[in-house]
C-alpha positions as MATLAB code, in Angstrom:
seq = 'MRDYDEIEDQDSQGISFDFRGFLFKVLNLWKFVLICIGAALMIAYFINARKQNVYRLDSLISIDNDQNPFFTANTSISFNWGGVSGKVGKIMTAIKTRSHNEKVVDSLQYYMDYLEESKYRKIDIYKDAPFKFIIDKSKGQVLNYPVGIRFINATEFEIFTAFEGAKATAQKYGDKSKEGISVPTKDFVKRFKSGATINLPFLNGQLVFKPEQSVKPGAEYFIQFSDFDGLVNKYKTDIAIGTFSESSSNILRLQLAGHNKAKIVDYLNATSEILSKTELERKNLYATNTIKFIDSSLAAVNNSLKEVTNEMNKFRSDNKVFDVSAEIAQISNELRQFELAKQEEESKLDYLSNLEVYLNTKTDYTNIAAPTSVGIDEGNVLNGVSKIVALAAERQNLEYTTKESSGLFKELDRRIDSEKNVLLETIDATKRTIGVRIGTLNRNVANLESKLSGLPEDEQQFLKIQRQLDMSQEAYDIYLAKRSEAAIVKAANISDLGIIDEAKDIGGGLIGPNKTLNYMMGLMLGFFTPMFLIFVVYLLDNTIHGSDEITRMSKIPILGLVGKYRYKNNLVAYEKPKSAVAESFRAIRSSLQFIFKKHSSETRASTLMVTSSVSGEGKTFTSINISTVYALSGKKTILLGLDLRKPKIFDDFDIANDKGVVNYLIGDGTLEEITTHTHIENLDIITSGPIPPNPSELLMSGNLKELIARLKQEYDMIILDTPPLGLVTDALELTQYADATIFMVRLDYTKKGMLQLVNAKHRSGELKNVSFVLNFYRHKNNSNYGYGYGYGYGYGYGYGVYGNSYHEKDNYSLFKKMKDFLRRL';
ca = [
      89.196   92.311  171.825;
      90.483   90.230  169.129;
      87.664   89.629  167.719;
      86.495   92.961  167.740;
      89.199   93.827  165.628;
      88.840   91.082  163.560;
      85.507   92.284  162.576;
      86.578   96.023  162.154;
      89.357   94.833  159.637;
      86.538   92.844  157.823;
      83.889   95.760  157.934;
      87.034   97.872  156.389;
      86.927   94.969  153.393;
      83.894   94.639  152.962;
      84.390   98.852  151.379;
      87.014   96.924  148.793;
      86.348   96.904  144.963;
      84.855   92.314  144.892;
      86.622   92.362  140.651;
      85.486   89.158  141.054;
      82.055   89.410  141.951;
      82.176   92.668  139.027;
      83.719   89.530  136.955;
      80.811   86.796  137.789;
      78.126   89.465  137.510;
      79.225   90.365  133.771;
      78.969   86.358  133.345;
      75.392   86.426  134.580;
      74.326   89.537  132.060;
      76.310   87.753  129.106;
      73.081   87.932  126.886;
      72.429   91.559  127.033;
      76.368   92.354  126.627;
      75.944   90.887  123.660;
      72.542   92.281  123.070;
      74.378   95.722  123.090;
      77.108   94.545  120.914;
      75.182   93.614  118.284;
      72.695   96.993  118.209;
      75.950   98.838  118.106;
      76.894   96.287  115.589;
      73.410   97.267  113.730;
      73.935  101.014  114.562;
      77.741  101.043  112.770;
      76.726   99.379  109.851;
      73.245  101.572  108.470;
      75.732  104.564  109.110;
      77.921  102.687  106.690;
      75.575  102.332  104.151;
      73.668  105.200  104.818;
      76.307  107.810  104.747;
      77.705  108.946  101.385;
      81.204  107.966  100.533;
      84.112  111.206  100.914;
      86.726  111.696   98.876;
      90.293  113.290   98.840;
      92.074  114.664   96.197;
      95.024  116.620   95.833;
      97.278  118.891   93.084;
     100.592  120.079   93.245;
     101.434  123.315   92.126;
     105.254  125.221   91.896;
     105.990  128.960   92.587;
     108.814  130.268   90.649;
     110.466  133.418   89.421;
     110.673  132.877   85.948;
     112.390  135.276   84.665;
     111.397  136.486   81.060;
     114.039  135.039   78.026;
     113.748  138.684   76.552;
     115.078  140.780   79.824;
     117.344  142.669   78.990;
     118.777  146.237   80.925;
     117.743  148.382   77.824;
     114.195  146.887   77.755;
     113.860  146.617   81.669;
     110.119  146.198   81.593;
     109.924  143.143   83.715;
     110.710  143.504   87.263;
     111.081  140.925   89.956;
     108.401  140.907   91.969;
     109.050  140.340   95.934;
     110.748  136.644   95.537;
     109.318  133.281   95.911;
     108.657  133.276   99.291;
     106.429  136.788   98.856;
     104.414  134.919   95.845;
     104.196  131.502   97.475;
     102.339  133.368  100.676;
      99.822  135.674   98.036;
      98.712  132.718   96.538;
      98.442  130.436   99.891;
      96.065  133.840  100.578;
      94.588  134.352   97.355;
      93.167  130.552   97.257;
      91.144  131.157  100.668;
      90.460  134.435   99.212;
      86.739  134.827   98.357;
      86.851  136.736   94.614;
      89.426  133.496   93.858;
      86.449  130.932   95.388;
      83.748  132.583   93.098;
      85.458  132.202   89.973;
      86.206  129.097   89.865;
      82.469  128.420   91.400;
      81.449  130.524   88.608;
      83.173  129.169   85.851;
      82.249  125.256   86.661;
      78.932  126.777   87.848;
      79.087  124.205   90.887;
      75.492  126.231   91.670;
      73.395  123.633   90.040;
      74.080  120.530   91.000;
      72.232  117.245   88.846;
      70.932  114.502   90.728;
      69.867  110.988   90.883;
      67.379  109.200   93.072;
      69.554  106.768   95.284;
      68.280  103.754   98.178;
      69.014  106.612  100.758;
      68.893  109.392   99.110;
      69.701  112.027   96.330;
      73.365  111.709   94.777;
      75.256  113.914   92.980;
      76.041  112.478   89.289;
      77.853  115.952   88.133;
      79.031  114.826   83.972;
      76.944  111.290   83.995;
      73.709  113.120   83.761;
      72.138  112.515   80.393;
      71.409  115.742   80.096;
      72.572  119.654   79.996;
      70.581  122.228   81.380;
      72.281  125.729   80.253;
      71.111  128.548   82.225;
      69.526  131.754   81.867;
      71.586  133.786   83.912;
      69.324  136.829   83.528;
      66.073  135.286   85.526;
      66.035  133.326   88.793;
      66.316  129.589   89.278;
      64.716  128.668   92.449;
      67.159  128.280   95.243;
      67.755  124.068   97.114;
      64.200  122.859   96.212;
      65.219  119.719   93.618;
      63.540  119.773   90.718;
      62.255  116.477   88.826;
      63.665  115.815   85.368;
      61.339  112.681   83.779;
      62.517  111.155   80.958;
      59.338  110.176   78.182;
      61.756  109.427   75.300;
      64.635  110.151   73.531;
      62.765  114.125   72.271;
      61.011  114.725   74.726;
      60.813  115.176   78.941;
      58.716  116.181   82.075;
      59.445  119.152   84.755;
      58.018  118.021   87.773;
      58.153  118.928   91.017;
      56.635  119.635   94.151;
      56.355  122.702   96.698;
      55.980  123.779  100.283;
      54.522  126.619  100.586;
      53.785  129.783   97.675;
      56.302  131.658   98.053;
      60.201  130.768   97.478;
      63.869  132.151   97.089;
      65.270  132.707   93.464;
      68.994  133.911   92.259;
      70.438  135.403   89.799;
      73.243  134.046   87.844;
      74.246  136.671   86.345;
      74.312  139.534   89.002;
      74.250  137.552   91.770;
      70.416  139.308   93.372;
      67.997  137.516   94.640;
      64.335  137.569   94.897;
      61.298  135.746   96.258;
      59.406  134.166   93.798;
      55.395  132.761   93.759;
      55.656  129.115   92.799;
      52.639  126.720   92.408;
      51.334  125.061   94.994;
      50.030  121.587   93.917;
      51.989  118.890   92.388;
      53.426  120.280   89.248;
      54.104  118.728   85.915;
      55.049  119.908   82.234;
      56.169  118.618   79.448;
      58.885  120.027   76.906;
      61.050  118.795   73.924;
      65.043  119.336   74.463;
      66.059  122.053   73.355;
      62.844  123.850   74.065;
      63.312  127.706   75.723;
      61.833  126.597   79.821;
      60.216  129.768   80.903;
      58.971  128.802   84.319;
      58.432  130.774   87.559;
      61.069  128.497   89.183;
      63.137  127.610   86.713;
      64.868  129.272   83.645;
      67.133  127.891   80.611;
      67.671  125.271   77.942;
      68.144  120.887   78.546;
      69.276  119.998   76.352;
      69.767  115.584   75.451;
      73.849  114.495   75.499;
      73.597  112.782   71.910;
      76.401  110.282   73.352;
      74.365  109.295   76.552;
      70.958  106.953   75.805;
      68.103  108.068   77.473;
      66.473  105.639   78.915;
      62.327  106.497   79.082;
      60.873  106.900   82.238;
      64.163  107.890   84.135;
      64.333  110.586   86.546;
      66.877  112.993   87.576;
      66.831  116.439   89.702;
      68.537  119.888   89.171;
      68.904  121.650   92.307;
      69.944  125.038   92.684;
      72.167  126.506   96.157;
      73.229  129.868   96.650;
      76.163  131.398   95.137;
      77.146  132.915   97.809;
      76.789  130.347  100.271;
      78.559  127.867   98.064;
      81.436  129.788   97.571;
      81.636  130.135  101.542;
      81.646  126.343  101.912;
      84.879  126.169   99.261;
      86.694  128.936  100.982;
      86.613  126.838  103.754;
      87.050  123.339  102.579;
      90.082  124.139   99.964;
      92.590  123.426  101.705;
      96.831  123.975  100.576;
      99.913  123.684  102.437;
     103.548  123.040  101.581;
     104.759  120.273  100.115;
     107.614  119.490  102.237;
     109.817  121.883  104.722;
     112.855  121.198  102.136;
     110.188  122.650   99.235;
     108.822  125.320  100.334;
     107.744  127.037   97.154;
     105.529  123.515   96.383;
     101.947  123.387   97.436;
      99.987  121.078   97.861;
      95.756  121.248   96.866;
      93.413  119.542   98.614;
      89.560  118.940   98.490;
      86.651  116.460   99.715;
      84.241  116.086   99.234;
      81.049  113.540   97.422;
      81.786  112.881   93.483;
      85.422  112.555   92.733;
      85.256  114.389   89.135;
      83.825  117.732   90.639;
      86.728  117.359   93.375;
      89.397  116.948   90.403;
      87.278  119.841   88.283;
      88.022  122.498   90.775;
      91.457  121.792   92.147;
      92.306  121.996   88.067;
      90.229  125.073   87.792;
      92.003  126.583   90.850;
      95.148  126.338   89.855;
      94.588  127.296   86.151;
      93.332  130.892   87.599;
      95.696  130.977   89.705;
      97.726  130.740   86.709;
      96.145  133.354   84.898;
      95.758  135.679   87.302;
      99.679  135.743   88.267;
     100.288  135.532   84.392;
      97.950  138.679   84.043;
      99.793  141.155   87.447;
     103.404  139.754   85.487;
     102.438  142.013   82.580;
     100.482  144.406   84.344;
     104.112  146.340   84.057;
     104.850  145.763   80.107;
     100.185  146.337   79.603;
     101.677  149.903   81.199;
     104.419  150.185   79.550;
     102.551  149.084   76.315;
      99.679  151.885   76.855;
     101.750  154.607   76.985;
     103.578  153.458   73.639;
     100.164  153.486   72.343;
      99.000  156.781   73.142;
     102.689  158.207   72.092;
     102.239  156.526   68.858;
      98.919  157.111   67.817;
     100.198  161.475   68.752;
     102.952  160.601   65.927;
     101.354  159.355   63.387;
      98.411  161.877   63.598;
     101.538  164.638   63.118;
     102.795  162.397   60.527;
      99.597  162.593   58.653;
      99.912  166.314   58.871;
     102.942  166.461   57.693;
     102.576  164.468   55.048;
      99.452  166.264   53.664;
     101.036  169.633   54.940;
     104.083  168.312   52.110;
     101.423  166.860   48.815;
     100.067  170.087   49.273;
     103.091  172.792   49.069;
     104.689  169.983   45.930;
     101.325  170.811   44.391;
     101.254  174.053   44.725;
     104.793  175.409   44.518;
     106.230  173.070   42.026;
     109.245  172.181   44.190;
     110.359  168.487   44.184;
     113.924  169.032   45.263;
     116.591  171.184   46.098;
     120.301  170.920   45.564;
     122.096  168.076   47.664;
     124.461  171.151   49.655;
     121.095  172.405   50.298;
     120.190  169.195   50.972;
     123.079  168.077   53.369;
     122.291  170.773   55.542;
     118.889  170.194   55.731;
     119.689  166.331   56.373;
     122.269  167.672   59.261;
     119.021  170.261   60.899;
     116.499  166.723   60.776;
     119.546  164.879   63.029;
     119.644  167.739   65.166;
     115.506  168.402   65.646;
     114.851  165.331   65.863;
     117.776  164.053   68.916;
     116.028  167.566   70.256;
     112.567  165.904   69.895;
     113.410  162.120   71.502;
     115.360  164.566   74.464;
     111.907  166.299   75.051;
     110.114  163.622   75.262;
     112.539  162.132   78.014;
     111.716  165.557   79.797;
     107.919  165.094   79.566;
     108.256  161.566   81.254;
     110.707  163.056   83.592;
     108.254  165.843   84.100;
     105.143  162.911   84.312;
     106.306  160.877   86.373;
     107.660  163.538   89.202;
     104.548  164.573   89.214;
     103.375  161.455   89.613;
     105.198  160.413   92.299;
     104.244  163.231   94.100;
     100.303  162.469   93.875;
     100.155  159.238   93.985;
     100.568  156.075   96.399;
     100.044  153.127   93.837;
     103.614  152.755   91.994;
     103.205  149.546   90.084;
     101.575  151.380   87.019;
     104.808  153.183   86.029;
     106.031  152.347   82.125;
     109.014  151.742   81.337;
     111.650  154.062   81.139;
     113.271  152.707   78.202;
     110.086  153.369   76.875;
     111.586  157.480   75.840;
     114.928  155.663   75.667;
     115.831  157.118   78.814;
     118.548  154.299   79.734;
     120.302  156.484   82.640;
     121.229  153.467   85.134;
     120.229  155.698   88.291;
     116.394  155.992   86.804;
     116.245  152.505   85.853;
     116.981  151.375   89.394;
     115.330  154.084   90.921;
     111.895  153.326   89.430;
     112.753  149.008   89.172;
     112.901  149.427   93.390;
     109.981  151.932   93.757;
     107.942  149.366   91.583;
     108.958  145.821   93.063;
     108.808  147.596   96.836;
     105.036  148.470   95.302;
     104.520  144.700   93.966;
     105.331  143.498   97.957;
     102.771  145.488   99.484;
     100.232  144.852   97.585;
     101.317  140.934   97.983;
     101.704  141.779  101.577;
      97.667  142.971  101.693;
      96.957  140.047  101.161;
      98.224  138.140  104.234;
      98.889  141.330  106.977;
      96.793  143.442  108.751;
      97.094  147.123  107.838;
      98.217  147.886  110.978;
     101.008  145.864  110.726;
     104.745  147.364  111.178;
     105.300  145.381  108.493;
     103.612  148.072  106.215;
     105.340  150.584  107.932;
     108.671  149.155  106.482;
     107.648  149.205  103.694;
     106.448  152.406  103.447;
     109.911  154.017  104.767;
     111.656  152.247  101.928;
     109.837  153.496   99.303;
     109.688  156.994  100.331;
     113.522  156.810  100.290;
     113.847  155.354   97.290;
     111.040  158.032   95.832;
     113.115  161.011   97.482;
     116.000  159.270   95.675;
     114.742  159.056   92.213;
     113.052  162.557   92.902;
     116.636  163.479   92.960;
     117.701  161.395   90.749;
     115.102  162.733   88.279;
     115.346  166.735   89.205;
     119.551  165.592   88.157;
     118.506  164.271   85.216;
     116.017  166.761   83.888;
     118.978  169.583   84.162;
     121.321  167.720   82.662;
     118.972  166.724   79.378;
     118.046  170.830   79.682;
     121.509  171.470   79.209;
     121.718  168.940   75.772;
     118.577  170.429   74.143;
     120.251  174.231   74.702;
     122.800  172.418   73.045;
     121.433  170.895   70.390;
     119.113  174.484   70.149;
     122.201  176.582   68.902;
     123.512  173.841   66.413;
     119.807  173.978   65.240;
     120.136  177.698   64.927;
     123.728  177.460   63.130;
     122.298  175.502   60.773;
     118.885  177.725   60.451;
     121.097  180.967   59.568;
     122.841  178.876   56.538;
     119.386  178.537   55.122;
     118.003  181.880   55.633;
     119.393  183.168   52.319;
     117.667  180.791   50.314;
     114.544  181.578   48.722;
     111.074  181.326   50.475;
     109.464  178.420   48.783;
     112.502  176.528   48.951;
     113.260  177.128   53.048;
     109.747  176.074   53.317;
     109.971  172.611   51.619;
     112.998  172.031   53.180;
     111.278  172.788   56.796;
     108.225  170.634   55.916;
     110.736  167.767   54.603;
     112.326  167.991   57.559;
     109.193  167.496   59.855;
     108.189  164.600   57.196;
     111.304  162.913   57.829;
     111.464  163.516   62.026;
     107.776  162.540   61.827;
     108.819  159.256   60.554;
     111.536  158.043   62.070;
     110.005  158.921   65.338;
     106.526  156.836   64.504;
     109.456  154.187   63.523;
     111.122  154.432   66.852;
     107.678  153.957   68.655;
     106.432  151.272   66.969;
     109.635  149.431   67.363;
     109.428  149.961   71.098;
     105.634  148.931   70.878;
     107.141  145.452   69.140;
     109.513  145.064   71.842;
     107.311  145.315   74.700;
     104.850  142.871   73.632;
     107.451  140.626   72.236;
     108.576  140.590   75.944;
     104.432  140.561   76.893;
     103.946  137.879   74.837;
     106.974  136.017   76.400;
     106.358  136.361   79.622;
     105.309  133.356   81.803;
     103.762  132.361   84.717;
     105.072  131.520   88.200;
     102.904  129.548   89.468;
     103.726  125.729   87.449;
     100.995  123.029   87.769;
     103.649  119.723   88.808;
     101.324  117.425   89.089;
      97.039  118.316   88.197;
      94.449  116.270   90.269;
      93.329  113.244   88.516;
      90.857  110.561   89.914;
      93.045  107.318   89.681;
      91.132  105.200   92.086;
      91.551  105.400   95.984;
      90.818  108.990   97.714;
      88.654  107.421   99.856;
      88.228  109.002  103.759;
      85.063  108.408  105.086;
      82.836  106.535  106.283;
      86.271  104.260  107.729;
      83.729  101.300  107.789;
      86.166   99.244  109.007;
      86.829  102.276  112.198;
      83.141  102.332  112.398;
      82.939   98.666  113.446;
      85.282   99.036  115.788;
      83.979  101.651  117.587;
      80.447   99.891  117.220;
      82.139   96.779  118.982;
      83.991   99.269  121.768;
      80.888  100.379  122.506;
      78.734   98.012  122.397;
      80.806   95.810  125.076;
      82.281   98.791  127.131;
      78.654  100.512  127.491;
      76.905   97.441  128.973;
      80.501   97.330  131.190;
      79.958  100.822  132.232;
      76.497  100.471  133.003;
      76.741   97.048  135.090;
      79.780   99.202  136.580;
      77.747  101.718  138.249;
      74.767   99.182  138.786;
      77.730   96.880  141.052;
      79.389   99.864  142.847;
      75.512  101.442  143.550;
      73.910   97.833  144.677;
      74.052   97.824  147.997;
      72.427   94.149  148.869;
      73.677   90.993  149.490;
      74.118   88.595  146.657;
      76.352   85.667  147.568;
      77.822   84.109  150.803;
      81.230   85.321  150.139;
      79.910   88.320  150.485;
      78.810   87.582  153.745;
      81.841   86.200  155.111;
      83.523   89.310  154.038;
      82.218   91.885  155.774;
      80.922   89.761  159.124;
      82.970   87.055  161.197;
      79.771   85.524  162.321;
      79.539   82.058  160.602;
      76.687   80.606  157.969;
      75.008   78.056  160.029;
      72.723   77.055  156.907;
      71.456   77.617  153.535;
      67.841   77.591  152.167;
      67.059   77.488  148.441;
      64.318   79.005  146.766;
      60.884   77.094  146.413;
      57.694   77.811  145.092;
      54.377   76.206  147.345;
      51.029   77.733  148.620;
      52.239   78.240  151.777;
      54.574   77.693  154.702;
      54.399   74.139  155.620;
      57.437   72.478  152.935;
      59.139   70.713  155.557;
      56.132   69.221  156.704;
      53.855   68.733  153.729;
      57.242   67.478  150.957;
      59.320   66.152  153.300;
      61.938   64.878  150.528;
      62.317   67.856  148.920;
      65.528   70.415  149.193;
      64.314   72.702  151.390;
      63.778   70.465  154.321;
      66.560   68.811  154.255;
      68.361   72.304  154.458;
      66.275   72.610  157.231;
      67.136   69.676  158.929;
      70.627   70.560  158.317;
      70.489   73.625  160.637;
      69.130   71.692  162.857;
      72.374   69.499  162.908;
      74.061   72.803  163.188;
      72.416   73.926  166.281;
      73.004   71.109  167.858;
      76.670   71.902  168.586;
      75.981   75.593  169.509;
      73.443   74.234  171.834;
      76.120   71.961  172.998;
      78.556   74.418  174.183;
      75.686   76.565  175.492;
      74.042   74.184  177.984;
      70.942   75.475  179.996;
      69.665   74.513  183.402;
      66.516   73.319  182.006;
      66.579   70.293  179.073;
      65.038   72.940  176.686;
      66.756   74.220  174.128;
      65.633   78.154  172.938;
      66.589   80.049  169.642;
      65.434   83.191  168.434;
      64.839   84.038  164.558;
      64.976   87.802  163.853;
      66.045   89.733  160.745;
      66.445   93.212  159.307;
      63.831   93.552  157.864;
      60.374   91.954  156.762;
      60.023   89.475  153.480;
      63.610   87.854  154.885;
      61.866   84.746  155.022;
      61.851   85.153  159.477;
      58.692   83.599  159.970;
      58.715   80.640  156.923;
      62.104   79.861  158.992;
      60.660   79.667  162.229;
      57.775   77.696  161.459;
      59.636   74.776  159.031;
      63.558   75.108  162.072;
      59.532   74.411  164.330;
      58.478   71.282  162.035;
      61.821   69.692  161.250;
      62.227   69.541  165.437;
      58.289   68.570  166.422;
      59.565   65.870  163.158;
      62.407   64.644  164.754;
      60.686   63.797  168.423;
      61.067   67.027  170.421;
      58.275   68.129  172.037;
      58.642   71.737  170.413;
      56.747   75.221  170.762;
      57.069   77.478  168.449;
      55.978   80.872  170.375;
      54.239   84.400  167.874;
      56.715   87.090  169.730;
      55.922   89.793  166.931;
      53.537   91.411  168.390;
      52.985   94.336  165.824;
      52.525   92.217  162.944;
      51.400   87.963  163.494;
      51.919   85.697  160.541;
      52.016   82.164  162.221;
      48.710   81.194  162.776;
      47.423   81.956  158.856;
      49.651   78.733  157.808;
      48.508   76.638  160.588;
      44.384   77.873  159.799;
      43.981   78.682  163.356;
      42.445   82.135  165.372;
      44.750   84.770  167.081;
      42.616   85.540  169.520;
      43.726   84.813  172.503;
      48.018   84.861  172.474;
      51.166   85.781  174.318;
      49.712   89.239  174.476;
      46.541   87.891  176.766;
      49.407   85.957  178.881;
      51.332   88.868  179.167;
      48.182   91.257  180.283;
      47.165   88.282  182.263;
      43.999   88.003  180.417;
      44.865   84.129  179.643;
      46.539   81.115  181.490;
      49.131   79.185  179.591;
      46.576   76.168  178.811;
      44.259   78.433  177.148;
      46.747   79.820  174.952;
      48.789   76.898  173.874;
      47.772   75.367  170.326;
      47.782   71.896  169.486;
      48.763   71.736  165.745;
      47.874   68.469  163.568;
      51.946   68.118  163.613;
      52.594   65.976  166.157;
      54.953   67.373  168.447;
      53.932   71.011  167.650;
      52.441   73.199  169.972;
      52.081   77.001  168.533;
      51.105   80.098  171.134;
      50.183   82.926  168.727;
      50.789   86.247  169.348;
      47.380   87.419  170.048;
      45.245   90.363  169.323;
      47.714   93.603  168.844;
      48.620   95.521  171.696;
      48.903   99.357  171.891;
      52.437   98.849  174.156;
      54.653   96.080  172.344;
      57.739   96.640  173.697;
      56.549   97.145  177.297;
      54.492   93.985  177.412;
      57.498   91.889  176.552;
      59.564   93.944  178.879;
      57.818   92.260  181.630;
      58.239   90.270  184.209;
      55.208   87.371  182.825;
      57.320   86.864  179.653;
      60.206   85.731  181.826;
      57.600   83.662  183.558;
      56.790   82.025  180.800;
      59.632   81.059  178.927;
      60.745   79.641  182.253;
      57.331   77.408  182.725;
      58.119   76.692  178.721;
      61.434   75.529  179.889;
      60.426   73.361  181.898;
      57.526   71.112  179.610;
      59.291   71.787  176.182;
      62.146   70.148  174.565;
      62.624   73.072  171.984;
      61.398   76.726  172.673;
      61.258   78.797  169.162;
      60.764   82.210  168.947;
      59.325   84.464  166.361;
      60.108   87.515  166.885;
      59.673   91.344  165.063;
      63.160   92.050  162.581;
      65.685   93.745  164.068;
      66.364   96.257  161.793;
      62.536   97.701  161.982;
      62.434   97.903  165.968;
      64.332   97.477  169.240;
      61.715   94.431  170.276;
      64.170   91.532  169.332;
      67.310   93.013  171.496;
      64.823   92.751  174.573;
      64.050   88.786  173.668;
      67.980   87.838  173.527;
      68.557   87.409  176.929;
      66.237   84.409  176.630;
      67.474   82.681  173.196;
      70.672   79.847  174.104;
      71.155   80.913  169.916;
      69.613   83.201  167.771;
      69.715   82.857  163.884;
      69.742   85.931  161.491;
      68.025   85.621  158.590;
      69.463   86.762  155.451;
      68.129   86.676  151.873;
      69.860   86.887  149.019;
      69.178   89.536  146.424;
      66.907   91.579  149.355;
      68.826   92.308  152.529;
      70.460   95.445  152.417;
      74.370   94.898  153.786;
      74.101   97.743  155.607;
      72.302   96.276  157.776;
      75.246   93.153  158.297;
      76.490   96.418  159.678;
      74.437   96.916  162.148;
      74.774   93.460  163.465;
      78.451   93.390  163.725;
      77.513   96.139  165.445;
      75.114   94.602  168.029;
      77.384   91.254  168.426;
      80.875   93.402  168.925;
      78.888   95.785  171.370;
      77.149   91.670  172.797;
      73.761   92.674  172.819;
      73.515   89.921  170.360;
      75.220   86.021  171.777;
      75.635   82.607  169.839;
      74.251   84.699  166.751;
      74.894   82.895  163.104;
      73.056   83.665  159.311;
      70.580   81.520  158.147;
      70.702   82.268  154.012;
      67.578   81.769  152.739;
      66.771   82.124  148.718;
      70.427   81.087  147.937;
      70.628   79.213  144.332;
      74.166   77.452  144.041;
      76.022   78.419  141.626;
      79.279   77.406  140.280;
      80.273   80.926  140.207;
      80.152   82.185  143.657;
      76.720   82.732  143.817;
      76.695   84.815  140.476;
      75.223   82.736  137.253;
      72.440   80.997  137.373;
      71.709   77.508  138.586;
      68.617   76.243  140.565;
      67.190   76.656  144.191;
      64.383   75.922  146.751;
      62.773   78.016  148.982;
      58.660   78.869  150.198;
      56.451   79.862  147.403;
      56.045   83.629  148.631;
      57.115   86.548  151.256;
      56.940   90.165  152.293;
      57.584   93.200  151.581;
      59.786   95.856  153.369;
      56.749   98.464  152.932;
      54.121   95.995  154.089;
      56.056   94.689  157.226;
      57.191   98.482  157.889;
      54.186   99.923  157.888;
      52.942   97.527  160.940;
      55.723   98.609  162.777;
      55.418  102.466  161.875;
      52.076  103.386  162.103;
      52.047  106.795  160.667;
      53.572  105.202  157.453;
      51.412  106.140  154.403;
      52.005  102.556  151.887;
      50.619  103.398  149.020;
      49.350  102.075  145.836;
      52.343  102.620  144.147;
      54.667  101.006  146.831;
      52.543   97.713  146.952;
      52.784   97.357  143.509;
      56.410   97.716  143.429;
      56.653   95.132  146.218;
      54.033   92.927  144.493;
      56.255   93.382  140.975;
      59.832   92.461  143.388;
      58.544   89.284  144.462;
      58.106   88.277  141.165;
];
């Protein structure tokens, strides 16, 4: 019971991972690991050599709420458009918009690349090209085809290209439209002079040599045009923007990556400049609207002034009246002041009426002119207009970053409606106040006109025209002053976007390829990939490779070791008595003596059975050589071929297999007739004989028992060459005649599952006094996992061949035969 438990424990240990064995397996395949590492490093080298360098540069911009230095409470032409936080979000969104990137790409003409052939690819040389191509935007340029430029001399060049088909796509960069064009189907070459107009189906413009750069004859460059929309989308995706730090949320960092640092610098700086210009235009929108309003009023006053001046000149010419008395002039002057004041009030009233209509009919309130442009200085009106414009601007900014369905729009619309209602009430009250003032001015005007009613008609007409002339002149001066004020405010406006640190190539900025990382990744992949493959193969490998595996999986002792040795036949111990293989069998013979002493038989003979799990493990080879070393030691030995299904031992002794054990068992021959004396002294052989239809039944007959009993009386050593235990049950029937059993294990061939079969047979008592002999053993210093030396017989039999002998229905194909042959190699 104790032995059974020990073997069970050993079987459990067999399924544990043998890290030491795996380590020696790796050491055995060190060349494969080194080859993989070398290949991975070579791949990393080619990746580093072929990949273009990728650079990332950045710039810093600030978003401030810069107040106009000329802003006053009276002008009120500038407003706070939503605060700094609103501007930051708007600008961060604007940079990622298509419209903004279209402006930048179009201004820099990045849809045209200047290329130069390098070792692995065409590279973008941008400003380093010794020429400049001036595009004719009204005509199409072929897309995605490199058009070659070859310099002939300092004034001439050739255009060459080769198209894959007769059709291509061209784009007009004026309106960005595309069209299909016909292109040359053969190699195209044409010569031009510098500055000459190029009109080709696929290229239109002028190529001008740069005077500051020398032209090398024979040098070749390329021009390639890209789809405008695709390029804009690429830059829109690639450009990155974010806050510089949490404490400086109004400072933004622009970043862009690419292969050409000069192009990155220009794109980032152009982005900042266009943003700044756009923001300034937006900031000046209120002042611009005010100036437009004043200009329209000023034009009307100017026309009125011209008409009155002409009327005065005509009146004087016709009536010869050039002046009036001082008293009458003073009354006329007072009347003029009242009429001028009335005119100003009426202008205010017209502005408020128009503003009221605007508020009731429009939804965009960012185009309202300043109330001070007509002299309105009521605080409620100014504050109301200021608030509505600010809220409208804030809503406009929100449209860049928020969906229309957002609740923020509803809240802003509610606030705008609330301010609009308050402003409309204020306008209504202000209009009533202005109406009262106009009524008072009308009464004053009527009183003064009554005083002048007694004057002659020509003097009254003169005074009337004079008052109109003075009023028109004063109104013109007032509007002119207002316009100058608005223009000063607009000119003094500065953009809320400031450039803190513009993009600049100062070296560095390289972000890829990370050559060191690629080499490290190559080294890791080159090391761990073969390690993983070896690990998988090691886990899936169910063959026995070393003696340590056997001792770990089974308690059955190892009797001896037989090395690998190539020889023409199986008679190694006889024909090569000094070989290591012969010595191995002598060592096995010595070990067997201890087993036979423990299990002494009644007769002088000892019986040894040699079996294995499957064919090709060296069973017959061992039987022949064990018999040989016993015979050479002076013991009378007989080798009994009990492998009735696939007999083989007669080949090596060059004897016939006409009669053998089968004949004796069926009563067709005597012992003397079936026994053959070999050329080896003291060694006789009984071959198996013709293959019977019922081998198992013959081995179970009483005749075999009688045969073994007779042999024990005549011989000192009986060697039983039996069928493989893992294929048929014949060997189990023969264990009753064996004093000791050798189970052959061929390293790198025998499956581990066969050991479990032997263990099970041993536990059940079907196999007694069994020992292992390891065939194809290689002596090494690393527990059977490294390269070493060894000896053995020269050939073996594959599993398929032998298995076919026991399983007649198996179809043994040519493919299997070749596979077995390669395995033996």
